[in-house]
N, C-alpha and C positions, 0 to 999 in steps of 0.2 A: 651394716657391719656383719661379718659373718665370721665362725669361729674355724679353723683350720679344718674340722671334720666336716661343718656344712658347705664348705667351698669345695672340698672333695668330691662330696657328693652331688655338688651343682655341677661340678665340670666332669665328672666321670674318672678321676684321679685320684689313686691311693695317697694318703698322708705321706709315708715316706717320700714318695715321687715330688710332692709340694715343697718338704723340707730341702730336698735336693737341688731343686728347680731356683730355690731361694740361694742356697749354698752357692751355686757356679752363676748364679746372677740373671738368670732367666726371668725371674720374679722377683719383685723389689722386697726388701727385708718388710716384713710384717709390721704393724702397729701392736701395740702391747696393752692389754689392758691393766688396771690395777693389780691385778693378781697374777699378771705376768702372761696373760693367754694372747696367743697372735689372734688378731683379728685382721679379716681383709674386707676391702671394697668392691664394689661391683665392677671398677676398672681392675683390681686383680683377678677377678673371675674372667672377665673378658679377655684377658692376657693367659691365663692359664688354659681357655678354651681354646684359643689361639695354638697354643704351644701342643696341646694334645691332639688337635687337628692336623697340624704339621707333622707330628709324629706319626700319625696314622698313614700319611699320605709317603713315609720314609725319610724326610729332610732330617739332616744330622743335626746334632745340637749346635755345631757352627752355624750353619745352614739358617737354623731359627734363630739365631744370635743376631745375625746380619739381616734377617727379614725384620725381627721386632725393631731394631735400630732402622729402618727404614719406615717402619709404621708409625715412629715417633716422631717423623717429621714428613708429613701428609704432602707439603707442597712440593715436592721433590718428584721429578719425573720417575716413572717406574721402571727406567730399564733395567736398573739395578737388579729389582725385583723378579723382573722376566728373564733375565741371567741368571739368577739362581733357581728359578723352575724349570727351565730350560734345560739346565745342568742334571738337574734332578729326573727330567723326563729321559734324558739321555742313558741314567745309570738304570731306570726302571727297564728301559729297551734293552739294555744289554742283559740284566737280569731274567727278564722274559726268553731272551734268546737263549741263554744258558738253561734255564729250565725247560724249554723245549726240546733241548739237546739231551738234556736229563731224561726226558719223558721217552724220545726214541728208543735211548740206549737201554732203559729199564724196560721197556715194552719188547724190545728183541731179547733180552736175557730171560725174560719170563715164558716168552713165548718158546724158545730153545730148550727151557727146561724139562726133560723126560718124567721127571716126579719119580727118579729112581731113588737111589741111596746117594748120600751126601759124597761119596768116592766118585759119583758121576756125575755132580750137580753142577749146570750150567753157570748158574748163579753163582756158586761159590768158586768157580774157575774164574768166572769173569772178575769177579770182585779181587782175586788173588792177583790177577795179571790184567793190567790197564790194556796190554797190547792186542786183547781179545775184543777190546771195545771198538765198534765202528764209528765213533763220532769221538772229535776231542772237546771233553765234557771238564778237563780236570780243570782245578782250582788254582788260580793265578794270583799272584800278589797284589792287591789293588781291588780286587772284586769280590768285599766283603760278602759272607753269607751271613744276612741278617734274619 
């Protein structure tokens, strides 16, 4: 058994994050010592490591909750887990396309900047009026910037 500090250290997660994951049900409530200190098992460490890694890959908390639920039933087919991962991949591909568009636009803005005064600055002009952009990179509802 390990304390919350040791668990956080072992999983690379901050203590407040562990408490939050407990609060929202991604981690089971910790056992308590006689002094009311949280105590965690190896299973809790494995689960927390799973959550951390899934977050690093950009999965939402809801998707992680679904994946954890699936992992709790190892005899099920993995089609549902595949579907969740495919949806995440599609989101990543959308973000990459949007970032590529942003990169093109920023390069164009910088290349057109003459380096004079702010009154003649192409960067300021383009940022002030989207119609000067060569690509449609505007943020749309549902395309969360994380």
